[in-house]
C-alpha positions in Angstrom: -155.7 -27.2 -9.1 -153.5 -26.8 -6.0 -151.5 -29.8 -6.9 -150.9 -28.4 -10.4 -149.8 -25.1 -8.9 -147.4 -26.9 -6.6 -145.9 -28.9 -9.4 -145.4 -25.8 -11.5 -143.8 -24.0 -8.6 -141.5 -26.9 -8.0 -140.5 -27.1 -11.7 -139.9 -23.3 -11.7 -137.6 -23.3 -8.7 -135.8 -26.4 -10.0 -135.2 -24.7 -13.3 -134.0 -21.6 -11.5 -131.5 -23.6 -9.5 -130.4 -25.6 -12.5 -129.8 -22.6 -14.8 -126.4 -21.6 -13.3 -125.3 -25.2 -13.4 -126.4 -25.6 -17.0 -124.7 -22.3 -17.9 -121.4 -23.5 -16.5 -121.8 -26.9 -18.1 -122.5 -25.2 -21.4 -119.5 -22.8 -20.9 -117.3 -25.8 -20.1 -118.3 -27.5 -23.3 -117.7 -24.4 -25.4 -114.2 -23.9 -23.9 -113.3 -27.5 -24.5 -114.7 -27.3 -28.0 -112.5 -24.3 -28.9 -109.5 -26.0 -27.4 -109.0 -23.7 -24.4 -106.9 -25.2 -21.5 -105.8 -28.8 -20.9 -105.9 -31.4 -18.3 -102.0 -31.6 -18.0 -101.6 -35.2 -16.9 -98.4 -36.1 -14.9 -97.4 -39.0 -17.2 -97.5 -39.2 -21.0 -96.0 -41.7 -23.5 -92.5 -41.1 -24.6 -92.6 -39.7 -28.2 -91.8 -42.6 -30.7 -91.5 -45.0 -27.8 -95.0 -45.5 -26.4 -94.0 -48.6 -24.4 -92.4 -46.1 -22.0 -93.9 -43.2 -20.0 -92.4 -39.9 -19.0 -93.5 -36.9 -17.0 -95.3 -34.3 -19.1 -93.3 -31.1 -19.7 -96.5 -29.2 -19.3 -97.7 -30.6 -15.9 -96.2 -27.5 -14.2 -99.0 -25.4 -15.9 -101.4 -26.8 -13.3 -99.6 -24.6 -10.7 -98.0 -21.7 -12.5 -100.1 -19.0 -14.2 -98.2 -15.8 -13.4 -94.8 -17.3 -14.2 -93.5 -19.6 -17.0 -94.0 -23.1 -15.7 -90.9 -25.1 -14.9 -90.8 -28.7 -16.1 -89.7 -32.0 -14.7 -86.3 -33.2 -16.1 -86.8 -36.1 -18.5 -87.0 -39.5 -16.9 -88.9 -42.6 -18.1 -90.2 -46.0 -17.1 -92.1 -48.9 -18.7 -95.8 -48.2 -19.3 -96.4 -51.8 -18.3 -94.4 -52.7 -15.2 -92.3 -55.8 -15.8 -92.6 -58.7 -13.3 -89.0 -58.4 -12.1 -89.1 -54.6 -11.6 -88.6 -52.7 -8.4 -90.1 -49.2 -9.1 -89.4 -46.1 -7.0 -90.9 -42.6 -7.5 -89.2 -39.5 -6.1 -91.0 -36.3 -5.2 -89.6 -32.9 -4.3 -88.5 -29.5 -5.6 -85.3 -28.2 -7.2 -82.9 -30.2 -4.9 -84.6 -33.5 -5.7 -84.5 -32.5 -9.4 -80.7 -32.0 -9.1 -80.3 -28.2 -9.7 -78.0 -26.9 -11.1 -76.5 -30.1 -12.7 -79.6 -32.2 -13.1 -78.8 -35.4 -15.0 -76.3 -37.7 -13.4 -75.8 -35.6 -10.3 -79.3 -35.7 -8.9 -79.6 -38.2 -6.1 -82.3 -40.3 -7.8 -79.9 -41.0 -10.7 -77.1 -41.8 -8.4 -79.4 -44.0 -6.3 -80.7 -45.9 -9.4 -77.2 -46.8 -10.7 -76.1 -48.0 -7.2 -79.2 -50.0 -6.6 -78.9 -51.7 -10.0 -75.4 -52.8 -9.2 -76.5 -53.9 -5.7 -79.4 -56.0 -7.1 -78.3 -57.2 -10.5 -81.2 -59.7 -10.6 -83.8 -56.9 -10.6 -84.7 -54.2 -13.0 -84.5 -51.0 -11.0 -86.6 -47.9 -12.0 -86.1 -44.7 -10.0 -88.4 -42.2 -11.6 -87.9 -38.6 -10.7 -91.0 -36.4 -10.7 -89.3 -33.4 -8.9 -89.7 -29.9 -10.2 -88.3 -26.5 -9.3 -90.4 -24.0 -7.2 -93.1 -26.4 -6.1 -94.1 -27.4 -2.5 -96.3 -29.8 -0.6 -99.4 -28.7 -2.6 -97.9 -30.1 -5.8 -96.7 -33.3 -4.1 -100.1 -34.0 -2.7 -101.8 -33.2 -6.0 -99.6 -35.6 -8.0 -99.8 -38.5 -5.4 -102.8 -40.3 -6.9 -101.2 -40.4 -10.4 -98.1 -41.9 -8.8 -100.0 -44.5 -6.9 -101.7 -45.5 -10.2 -98.2 -46.5 -11.5 -97.7 -49.2 -8.9 -94.6 -48.0 -7.1 -92.8 -50.3 -4.7 -91.6 -47.2 -2.7 -91.9 -43.4 -2.8 -89.0 -41.1 -1.8 -89.7 -37.6 -0.6 -87.2 -34.7 -0.2 -89.2 -31.5 0.1 -89.8 -28.5 2.3 -87.6 -25.6 1.3 -90.2 -24.2 -1.1 -93.1 -24.1 1.4 -93.3 -20.3 1.5 -92.4 -19.3 -2.0 -93.2 -22.4 -4.1 -96.3 -22.4 -6.2 -99.5 -21.7 -4.1 -97.3 -21.1 -1.0 -98.3 -18.4 1.5 -95.6 -16.0 0.4 -95.6 -16.9 -3.3 -96.4 -14.8 -6.4 -98.4 -17.9 -7.6 -101.0 -17.8 -4.8 -104.7 -18.3 -4.6 -105.0 -17.5 -0.9 -103.8 -19.1 2.4 -106.7 -21.5 3.2 -105.3 -25.0 2.7 -108.7 -26.7 2.2 -109.7 -24.2 -0.5 -106.4 -24.4 -2.3 -106.6 -28.2 -2.4 -110.2 -27.9 -3.6 -109.0 -25.6 -6.3 -106.4 -28.2 -7.4 -109.1 -30.8 -7.3 -111.2 -28.9 -9.9 -108.3 -27.4 -11.8 -108.9 -29.7 -14.8 -112.2 -27.9 -15.6 -111.7 -25.3 -18.3 -114.0 -22.8 -16.6 -111.7 -22.8 -13.5 -108.7 -22.4 -15.8 -110.3 -19.5 -17.5 -111.2 -17.8 -14.3 -107.7 -18.3 -13.0 -106.3 -16.9 -16.3 -108.5 -13.8 -16.0 -107.4 -13.2 -12.4 -103.8 -13.6 -13.3 -104.1 -11.1 -16.1 -105.7 -8.6 -13.7 -102.9 -9.1 -11.3 -100.3 -8.4 -14.0 -102.0 -5.1 -14.8 -101.7 -4.1 -11.1 -98.0 -5.0 -10.9 -95.7 -2.3 -9.7 -92.8 -1.2 -11.8 -90.4 -3.0 -9.6 -92.2 -6.2 -10.1 -92.1 -5.7 -13.8 -88.4 -5.1 -13.7 -88.0 -8.4 -11.8 -89.9 -10.3 -14.4 -86.6 -11.2 -16.2 -84.9 -12.4 -13.0 -84.5 -16.0 -12.0 -87.5 -18.2 -11.1 -86.4 -18.0 -7.5 -86.7 -14.2 -7.6 -90.0 -14.1 -9.6 -91.7 -16.5 -7.1 -91.4 -14.1 -4.2 -94.4 -12.0 -3.3 -94.0 -11.4 0.4 -90.3 -10.5 1.0 -90.4 -10.3 4.8 -91.9 -13.2 6.8 -90.9 -12.7 10.4 -90.1 -15.6 12.7 -93.3 -16.7 14.5 -95.6 -14.3 12.5 -99.0 -15.4 11.2 -97.6 -16.0 7.7 -94.8 -18.1 9.3 -97.3 -20.2 11.2 -99.6 -20.6 8.1 -96.6 -21.9 6.2 -95.9 -24.5 8.9 -99.6 -25.5 9.0 -99.7 -25.8 5.2 -96.6 -28.1 5.3 -97.8 -30.2 8.2 -101.3 -30.7 6.8 -100.3 -31.5 3.2 -97.5 -33.8 4.4 -99.9 -35.7 6.6 -102.4 -36.0 3.8 -99.7 -37.1 1.4 -98.4 -39.8 3.8 -102.0 -41.0 4.4 -102.5 -41.4 0.6 -99.5 -43.7 0.3 -100.2 -45.5 3.6 -103.8 -46.3 2.4 -102.3 -47.7 -0.9 -99.8 -49.8 1.0 -96.8 -48.0 -0.5 -93.6 -47.6 1.7 -92.5 -44.0 2.0 -89.0 -42.8 2.7 -88.9 -39.1 3.7 -85.7 -37.2 4.3 -84.8 -34.3 6.6 -83.7 -31.2 4.8 -80.1 -29.9 4.5 -79.1 -26.3 3.9 -75.9 -24.2 4.2 -75.6 -23.5 7.9 -72.1 -22.1 8.1 -71.4 -20.1 5.0 -74.8 -18.6 4.1 -75.6 -15.4 6.1 -79.3 -14.6 6.5 -80.8 -12.8 3.5 -83.0 -10.4 5.6 -82.7 -9.6 9.3 -85.3 -7.6 11.2 -86.2 -6.6 14.7 -89.5 -6.6 16.7 -91.6 -3.5 16.2 -91.1 -2.3 19.7 -87.3 -2.5 19.6 -85.5 0.8 19.5 -83.4 0.1 16.4 -80.9 3.0 17.0 -80.0 1.8 20.5 -79.9 -1.8 19.4 -77.6 -1.0 16.5 -75.3 0.9 18.8 -74.8 -2.1 21.1 -74.4 -4.4 18.0 -71.6 -2.2 16.7 -69.9 -2.4 20.1 -70.0 -6.2 19.8 -68.6 -6.1 16.3 -65.8 -3.9 17.5 -65.0 -6.1 20.4 -64.8 -9.1 18.1 -62.5 -7.1 15.7 -60.3 -6.2 18.7 -60.0 -9.9 19.6 -62.1 -9.6 22.8 -64.4 -12.5 21.9 -65.7 -12.9 25.5 -67.0 -9.3 25.6 -68.4 -9.6 22.1 -70.4 -12.7 23.0 -71.7 -11.0 26.2 -72.9 -8.0 24.2 -74.5 -10.3 21.5 -76.3 -12.3 24.2 -77.6 -9.0 25.7 -79.1 -8.1 22.4 -80.7 -11.5 22.0 -82.3 -11.1 25.4 -83.7 -7.7 24.3 -84.9 -8.9 20.9 -84.6 -12.6 19.8 -85.8 -11.9 16.2 -82.6 -10.7 14.7 -81.0 -13.2 12.4 -78.0 -11.1 12.0 -77.0 -11.2 15.7 -77.4 -15.0 15.9 -75.2 -15.4 12.8 -72.5 -13.1 14.2 -72.6 -15.1 17.4 -72.3 -18.4 15.5 -69.3 -17.2 13.6 -67.5 -16.3 16.8 -68.3 -19.6 18.5 -67.2 -21.4 15.3 -63.9 -19.7 15.3 -63.4 -20.7 18.9 -64.1 -24.4 18.1 -67.3 -24.4 20.1 -69.0 -26.3 17.3 -72.2 -27.5 19.1 -73.0 -24.0 20.4 -72.1 -22.6 17.0 -74.4 -25.0 15.2 -77.3 -24.0 17.4 -76.7 -20.3 16.7 -76.4 -20.9 13.0 -79.7 -22.7 13.0 -81.3 -19.9 15.1 -80.0 -17.4 12.5 -81.5 -19.5 9.6 -84.8 -19.8 11.4 -85.0 -16.0 11.9 -84.1 -15.2 8.3 -87.1 -13.1 7.1 -86.6 -14.3 3.5 -87.0 -18.0 4.3 -85.8 -19.7 1.2 -84.1 -22.2 3.6 -86.8 -24.2 5.5 -86.8 -23.3 9.2 -85.6 -26.1 11.5 -89.2 -26.7 12.7 -89.8 -28.3 9.3 -87.4 -31.1 10.1 -89.3 -31.7 13.3 -92.5 -31.9 11.4 -90.9 -34.4 9.0 -89.8 -36.6 12.0 -93.1 -36.4 13.7 -95.1 -37.1 10.6 -92.9 -40.0 9.6 -93.4 -41.6 13.0 -97.1 -41.0 13.0 -97.8 -42.4 9.6 -95.3 -45.3 9.5 -92.9 -43.7 7.0 -89.2 -44.4 7.0 -87.2 -41.4 8.2 -84.0 -40.7 6.1 -81.9 -38.3 8.1 -79.8 -36.8 5.3 -79.1 -33.8 7.5 -77.4 -35.9 10.2 -75.6 -38.0 7.5 -74.1 -34.8 6.0 -73.2 -33.4 9.4 -71.2 -36.5 10.2 -68.9 -35.7 7.3 -68.9 -31.9 7.7 -66.1 -30.1 9.6 -67.3 -29.6 13.2 -70.6 -31.2 12.3 -71.8 -28.0 10.7 -72.9 -28.1 7.0 -71.2 -25.6 4.8 -69.6 -25.1 1.4 -68.0 -28.5 1.5 -71.4 -29.9 0.4 -73.4 -26.9 -0.6 -73.2 -24.5 -3.5 -75.2 -21.6 -2.1 -78.0 -21.5 0.5 -79.7 -24.9 -0.1 -78.6 -26.7 -3.3 -75.9 -29.3 -2.8 -72.8 -29.6 -4.9 -72.0 -33.0 -6.4 -70.5 -34.4 -3.2 -73.6 -33.1 -1.3 -75.9 -34.9 -3.7 -74.0 -38.1 -3.2 -74.4 -37.7 0.5 -78.2 -37.5 0.1 -78.3 -40.5 -2.3 -76.2 -42.5 0.1 -78.6 -41.8 3.0 -81.5 -43.0 0.9 -79.5 -46.0 -0.3 -78.7 -47.1 3.3 -82.3 -46.7 4.4 -83.6 -48.7 1.5 -81.2 -51.7 1.6 -81.7 -52.0 5.4 -85.5 -51.9 5.5 -87.0 -53.3 2.3 -86.5 -56.5 0.3 -85.6 -55.4 -3.2 -84.0 -58.5 -4.6 -82.1 -61.6 -3.7 -78.5 -61.7 -2.5 -77.7 -58.0 -2.6 -74.1 -57.1 -3.6 -73.5 -54.1 -1.4 -71.5 -51.3 -3.1 -69.2 -49.4 -0.7 -69.3 -45.6 -0.6 -65.9 -45.2 -2.1 -66.8 -47.4 -5.1 -70.2 -45.9 -5.5 -68.9 -42.3 -5.5 -66.5 -43.1 -8.3 -68.7 -45.4 -10.4 -72.3 -44.1 -10.1 -72.1 -40.3 -10.1 -72.5 -40.0 -13.9 -71.8 -36.3 -14.2 -70.2 -35.4 -17.5 -68.3 -32.2 -18.4 -71.5 -30.9 -20.1 -73.5 -31.4 -16.8 -70.9 -29.9 -14.5 -70.1 -26.9 -16.7 -73.7 -26.1 -17.5 -74.3 -26.5 -13.7 -71.7 -23.8 -13.0 -73.4 -21.5 -15.6 -76.8 -22.0 -13.8 -75.2 -21.5 -10.4 -73.5 -18.3 -11.5 -76.7 -16.9 -12.9 -78.5 -17.7 -9.7 -76.0 -15.9 -7.4 -75.4 -13.1 -9.9 -78.8 -11.6 -9.0 -81.1 -11.0 -6.0 -81.2 -12.1 -3.2 -77.4 -12.8 -3.4 -76.9 -9.3 -4.8 -78.7 -6.1 -3.8 -82.1 -5.5 -5.5 -81.7 -4.4 -9.1 -78.0 -5.3 -9.2 -76.7 -7.9 -11.6 -73.1 -9.1 -11.2 -72.1 -9.0 -14.8 -68.8 -10.9 -14.2 -70.8 -13.9 -12.9 -73.5 -14.0 -15.6 -71.1 -13.4 -18.5 -70.4 -16.8 -20.1 -67.6 -17.5 -22.6 -66.5 -20.9 -23.7 -62.7 -21.5 -23.8 -62.7 -25.3 -24.4 -64.6 -27.7 -26.6 -66.4 -29.1 -23.5 -67.4 -25.6 -22.4 -68.7 -24.8 -25.9 -71.0 -27.9 -25.9 -72.1 -27.0 -22.3 -72.9 -23.4 -23.4 -74.9 -24.6 -26.4 -76.9 -26.9 -24.1 -77.3 -24.2 -21.5 -78.6 -21.8 -24.2 -81.0 -24.5 -25.6 -79.1 -24.7 -28.8 -78.5 -28.4 -28.3 -80.5 -31.0 -26.5 -78.9 -32.8 -23.6 -78.7 -36.1 -25.5 -77.2 -34.5 -28.6 -74.7 -32.6 -26.4 -73.5 -35.8 -24.8 -73.3 -37.6 -28.1 -71.1 -34.8 -29.4 -69.1 -35.0 -26.1 -68.6 -38.8 -26.6 -67.4 -38.2 -30.2 -65.0 -35.5 -29.0 -63.5 -37.9 -26.5 -63.3 -40.8 -29.1 -61.6 -38.4 -31.5 -59.0 -37.5 -28.8 -58.5 -41.1 -27.8 -60.0 -40.8 -24.4 -62.1 -44.0 -24.2 -62.7 -43.8 -20.4 -64.3 -40.4 -20.6 -66.2 -41.4 -23.8 -67.6 -44.4 -21.9 -68.7 -42.2 -19.1 -70.7 -40.1 -21.5 -72.2 -43.1 -23.2 -73.2 -44.6 -19.8 -74.9 -41.3 -18.8 -77.0 -41.3 -22.0 -77.9 -45.0 -21.7 -79.2 -44.4 -18.2 -81.3 -41.5 -19.3 -82.8 -43.2 -22.3 -83.1 -46.9 -21.4 -85.3 -47.5 -24.5 -82.5 -46.7 -27.0 -80.1 -49.3 -28.1 -77.5 -47.0 -29.7 -76.0 -45.5 -26.5 -75.6 -49.1 -25.2 -73.9 -50.3 -28.3 -71.5 -47.3 -28.1 -70.9 -48.1 -24.4 -70.2 -51.7 -25.3 -67.6 -50.8 -27.9 -65.8 -48.5 -25.5 -65.9 -51.0 -22.6 -64.5 -53.5 -25.1 -61.7 -51.1 -26.1 -60.9 -50.8 -22.4 -60.8 -54.6 -22.1 -63.7 -54.5 -19.6 -65.3 -57.6 -21.1 -68.0 -58.4 -18.6 -69.2 -54.8 -18.6 -69.2 -54.7 -22.4 -71.3 -57.9 -22.5 -73.9 -56.3 -20.3 -74.2 -53.3 -22.6 -74.5 -55.5 -25.7 -77.1 -57.8 -24.0 -79.2 -54.8 -22.9 -79.0 -53.3 -26.4 -80.1 -56.5 -28.0 -83.0 -56.8 -25.6 -84.3 -53.4 -26.8 -83.8 -54.1 -30.5 -82.3 -57.4 -31.8 -79.4 -56.5 -34.0 -76.7 -58.4 -35.8 -74.0 -56.1 -34.3 -75.0 -56.7 -30.7 -75.3 -60.5 -31.3 -71.9 -60.6 -33.0 -70.2 -58.9 -30.1 -72.0 -61.0 -27.6 -70.8 -64.1 -29.4 -67.3 -62.8 -29.6 -67.1 -62.1 -25.9 -68.7 -65.3 -24.7 -66.5 -67.2 -27.0 -63.4 -65.6 -25.5 -64.8 -66.4 -22.0 -65.1 -70.0 -22.9 -68.9 -70.3 -23.3 -68.6 -71.8 -26.7 -72.1 -73.2 -27.3 -73.6 -69.9 -26.1 -71.3 -68.1 -28.5 -72.3 -70.3 -31.4 -76.0 -69.5 -30.8 -75.4 -65.8 -30.7 -73.2 -65.9 -33.9 -75.7 -68.1 -35.8 -78.5 -65.6 -35.0 -76.2 -62.7 -36.1 -75.6 -64.4 -39.4 -79.3 -64.9 -40.0 -79.8 -61.1 -39.5 -76.7 -60.1 -41.6 -75.6 -63.1 -43.8 -72.8 -61.3 -45.5 -70.9 -59.8 -42.6 -67.4 -61.2 -42.9 -66.5 -60.7 -39.2 -69.5 -62.7 -38.1 -68.7 -65.5 -40.6 -65.1 -65.7 -39.4 -66.0 -65.7 -35.7 -68.7 -68.3 -36.3 -66.4 -70.6 -38.3 -63.9 -70.4 -35.5 -66.6 -71.2 -32.9 -67.8 -74.2 -34.9 -64.2 -75.5 -35.0 -63.9 -75.1 -31.2 -67.1 -77.1 -30.6 -65.8 -79.8 -33.1 -68.4 -79.0 -35.7 -65.7 -79.1 -38.4 -68.0 -79.5 -41.4 -70.0 -76.4 -40.4 -66.7 -74.6 -39.8 -65.5 -75.5 -43.3 -68.7 -74.4 -45.0 -68.8 -71.1 -43.2 -65.2 -70.1 -43.8 -65.6 -71.1 -47.4 -68.5 -68.7 -47.6 -66.4 -66.0 -46.0 -63.6 -66.4 -48.6 -66.1 -66.3 -51.4 -67.1 -62.8 -50.1 -63.6 -61.7 -49.3 -60.9 -63.8 -51.0 -58.1 -61.8 -49.5 -59.3 -62.4 -45.8 -55.9 -63.6 -44.5 -57.2 -64.9 -41.1 -59.9 -66.8 -43.0 -57.4 -68.4 -45.3 -55.3 -69.5 -42.3 -58.4 -71.0 -40.7 -59.3 -72.8 -43.9 -55.8 -74.3 -44.2 -56.0 -75.5 -40.6 -59.3 -77.1 -41.2 -58.0 -78.8 -44.4 -55.3 -80.5 -42.4 -57.8 -82.1 -40.0 -60.0 -83.5 -42.7 
């Protein structure tokens, strides 16, 4: 009796404990059945080309609920890694993605083109998984899916978004500040119950939004991501952001280290000289009125040309209160004007670190990157120092930067060059590397077209036309007003407004250049498309035709050969045969032309080239038969008649 009672009691408590679990299992099943939510994998097959994978355009929905999710710019790689492939993945935020130009200007694209030229015996894949407004949480969350694709190296350029990127401590896309709980949330994010709960909480948060927040909803993504607009230097939120970055970075490097994957992680660059702090503040105990009076005296002394007195007054203020970003930036400008560049640089960095709207990563982040790279065996890529070497006075400014942290095209090349030098000097990629000098690489491998550069200007103008570059609520209409005055600008504007896809815009650009007899520019556009869509033969055929027109025969042969490797075609084979015949490889040319004739038996150009090739290798009977066939199809083919007459004389 007692045993029966104990059994019943055990079953009762077990049932009571299982009921909540069973309820959530049931609810999960119902939500999946009705199609709510999704798993949002990082990689999906390319539409119509399943042999290649690309980053899902919806993967950002893992991290963004309150805002429209950004997407990863299109990039692709083989679903099944070829034996002769060296595969690199890139992780990061908007800088790694190439904002505002994206394709061709981003450092992963520049690096891929340069590595391919350096190691012609290898197939180089540099796959960009970077996305705007994400931070170390996203990088860590995606790491296992990257490992599953067998990379030979991973490159990381990230850190600027640590406060305001998705799930950051100051972000509007936040679920708290406890790193273990946030990573746990990301680990169970694929469950529809969790997605549903997050959706409900987000809806509730929207209802509680202030009017000012609602007015900001149409601003840039940069503006919409900010929840906490003042993060004082050294504050608890500031420290939490650093702890978040260090912890996630160490976990990320551990993941790749455990998988035996080399990691190359770069220091961060930002505009030190020409970007004033967005928000400057004082310590609570500072008498702002007295402080401001002394500051005005310092400004007046500087205006009067008394730099020595101005610097003394500024240093006095710094001793009273070291939190003001404004006073450090003013001091930096004065030192810069005097040519005291080392001291000016330190003051610029102090100003950046004390900016209470820290879109630019504090300098402590670069120290974390250096320490973590050393501790976990990663390769440090010092892009910051590389850029400083080429910057006036060793201070990074508008020569390489567009605004606060995004590089211009020259700046992106500097970052790509730093990664290139680190890779070729530390890892074996292929045999007999043919190093490409900077001067050649800058000219040959920055595949930025007019569509890319002009649409980049449009994105840049929209960014700086609003907050925080303008006062809250102010839009600089002159900056955001866009009017096309040239055919290139019209194509760029249509692409910018999503009226044309990038590929279609560049096809139209190439056609525009061909029509205006600008083959060099047309080839540039064709090359850019062929790099973006390596599974399409049409851009390669177009590039081959243009290179041939420019008498760049070796280059043309490479394009035709790659196109034929994707999809065998009579056109590619005919052109391969013609070029190799001209280069003296006669037997090889005959093989190409014979295959082209099989695919397209009635092409008169193929028949003429093949009959000439037969004659050159002393296969005169085959030449006679082939040219006769040509003249049956086109009796008025004058070159064919001349060849036949020449053959008749030798019989």
